[in-house]
N, C-alpha and C positions, 0 to 999 in steps of 0.2 A: 504493500500501500504506499502510495506516494504521500507526501506532505499537502495539506489543502492549498492550493491554489485560488485565490480570489480573483473572480472574473475583473478585468478592466473595464470591461462594457457593462457598467450597473444600470438598474432599473431607470434612473432619470436619463443617464445618457441616451440608452435605447429609444426611451419616451421622444425625447428632443430630435433624435434622427428619423423616427416615425413621421412626428410634425411636419418636420422640413419636407422630406420625401411627398407627404400627403399633399402639401401646399403646392409644390413643384408639379406634382402627378395632375391635379385639378386645373391649375392653371395652363398647363401645356394641353390639356384636353380642351379646353375653352378656346386657345388661340388655333389649335389645329382645325377645329370645327369652322372658324371664323376665316382662316386662311384659304381651307378649301372651297368655302363658299365665296368668297373673294375673287377666287380663280374662275370659278363656274361662271360669275357674274360679270366677269371682264372688266374689273374696275383697274384704275390705274395703279403703278407700284407704290406710290406714295400713299394712296389710299389703302391699299392691302396692308402696308406697313403700319399704318397708324391705328386701323382697324383691328390688326392681329395684336398688335401691343396693347391695346387697350383690353382686348378680350383677356388676355394674359393677365392682367392686372384685375379684372373682374374675377377671373377663376381663382387667383390668388387669394382675394378677400374671401369667397367661398370656401377655399381649403382651410384659410386660417379660422372660419367659424366650425368647420368640421374638427380640426385640429384640436379645439376646446374640448372634445370627447377624446382627445387622443387615448389615455388610458384604455377607458372602456372599450373603444373602437377596435384597438389593437389587441386586446384580450379577448375580444369577440371574434374578431379574423383567426386568431391564433389558436383558439381552443379545439377547433374542427380541421383536419386537413382539408376538407373538401371546400371550406369557407374561402381558400384563397382563390377560387376562381372568381369570387365577387369582385376582387381587385383587377382582373383583367377583362372582365365583361364588355368593357367599354371598347374593346378593340373590334369587336365583331362587325358593326357598321363598315369601319374602315377596311376591314378584309374584303366585303362586300364589294365596295368601290375599287379597291385595289385589283381585285379580280375581274371586275366589269372593263378595266382598260386592255386586257388581254383581247377580246374580239372587237374593241373599239367602240364600246358604248360610251365612254368618257375619254377624254384625251389622255396621252401618256403622261402629261405634266401633274394631271389631277390624280392619275393612279399612282404616279411616284410619291406624291405628297400624302396619299392615304397610305401608302407602304411605309413610308418613315414614318409616320405617325402610329402604326401599328405595334413597329419594333419600339420605339421609345416608350409608348403605353405598356406594352408587355414588359419590358424590362423594368420600369418602374413599378408596375403591379408585382413583379417578382421580388424585388426589393422589400416592398410593402409586406408581401406575404412573410419574407424570413424574418423581418422586425417584428412583426406582431408574434410570430413562434417564440422568439427570444424575449420580447417582452412577458408574454403568456408565461413562460417559464420562471422569470424573474418573480412573478405575483403567486405562484404555487409553491415554492420553495425557499421561504425566508429562513429557516433554520439551517444550522450546519449539517452536511452530510453524514450519513453514517460510514461511509466507505468512499475513498476517491482512489481511482485508478487511472493511471496515464494510459494514454492509447496513442496510436500514430494512424492517422487517416491514409487512405491509400495515396502513393504519391502518383504523379502523372509519368504515365508511360509513353514509351516511344511513340505508340500508336496515338494517344492522345494528342501529343504535339504534333504530329504528321495530319490528323484529321483538322486540328484548328488552324494549321498552315495551309491544308487544302482549301478549307472555305475561304480565307482571305485571298490566295491565290485566285479560285474563281472567281471572286468578286473583282479583284483588280484587272482580270483578262476581259471581262465583260465590259466593265468601265472603260477599257482601252479602246474597245470597238463601238462605244456608245450606247451598248444595252444596258441603259441605267435600272431599269427594273429588274433585271437578273441580277446586277450586280448588288443593289439593295437586298434583295432576297438572300444572297450568299452571305453578305455581311451580317445581316440579321441572324441567320443561323449561327454563324460563328461567334457573334456576341452572346447569343443565349447559351451555347456550348461553354463559352468562358465563365458565363455568370453561374452556371450549374456546376462547373468546376470549384468556383471559390466558395461556394456555399457548402459543397460537399468536402472543402478542404484538399482536393486534389491538385489545384493551383492556388498560389500565394502571391502577394505582392509585397516581396521584401520580408522583413522579420514582423511577426505577430506576438504581442504581450499576452495574449490567452492561450494557455497551453491546453491542448487539446486532452481532454479526460472523460471519464465516464464516471458518474456521482450516483451512488444510491442513497435515496432518501427514504423516509417512512411512508411516503405516499406515491412514489414513483420513482423513476430512474431519469437524469438527466444526460445527455449526448452533449458534449462541448466541442465543437468543431472551432478552427481558428477564428471566423468571424461570426458564427451564428451559435444559438443553442436551442435545443428542442426538448420537451418535456415527455415522458411515457408514463401515464399513471398505471398502477398495477392492476387496476380494474380492466385496463384494455388488454391485458396479456394473459393469452389461453394458456400457454406451456412454455416452460425454459428448458433448454436442452443443449447439450454440447454435442455437435456434429460435424464430423469430417474436418475437424480443426477450426470450426466456428461456433461462437457462442449465440445462440439464437433465440429471441424473444418472439415466439408465434402471436401476432395480432393481424390476423386476418390478410388483407392485401399488403399492409405497410410493416411487414416483419422488421424487426431490428436484428442485423447482422454483423457481428463482429470477429475479425481474425483472430485467433487465439494469438498467432506469433506478434499481433499488434500491440497487446495488451501487456503490461508490466507486471500484473500480478493477476492472471487469469483464474487461479483455483480460488483465490480470496474474493475475487469478484463473484464468480459463480455462486459461492456458499451466501455471500450478502444478499444477492439477488434472489436464490431460492428460499432464504430464512423471510425475507420481506413478502415475497409473492406468496408465500404459503400461509403467511398470517404468524408465523411462529416469532417475529420479531416486533418490536413496539410499533403501534400504530397511530396514527393521528386523523383527525378529522380532516378531509381536503379543505383548502381555502376556498 
């Protein structure tokens, strides 16, 4: 068992980040709708810039109003995994507009704006989702953990790097021949791949202060990655087992799988998890 490592991203820091991203998200949504409408209406460039900037400001104000419910909203989004879809539902109409550009129902420029908006909103929604999971985790585990075990998330393989480079090469190649729609599609896929790698801990931007750990609490387990945290209540876990070098917590479609070799003290961790899951350890009332 390792010594307890206090996360550098405490609840207030995560809450502040959630509020800022939410404000930008709503402002960007308002600005994107206005910009596409301005192009369709064929207004002048100056008028388009003025109205788009004003729309962003209005959206930001709406975002600030929503952010006043930052903690409760973040906890609501983070409580259930499927609720993260709420943060990316706004991309649906923009996807329709972008696809409509392929057969020529809308101009390529409108399709390009819609596609860029789709990517921006999706990435912002993805960030909001993981910030909400981290905030929800902080709200559920106020006490010190029963056991803390260091672990090493999967490192980026050669295939990960090749795939990421491949998306960027395809984006560059398409941009070079003037196929901007395809270029933006490949760029969006590459950014999505990078974002998922960052949240999973496979990719890292320099050194991180938060040590990857697995923490066992009376009411559940916390998986600390370099940038985000997630909480698994014992009530969601059906079985705990060690299989083929993996520690597996069965929970339907969202199993928690930990490579045995990546854990500092796998036996102690398994014992602590089994004790808490079976109800033999001290239990507390969930917050």
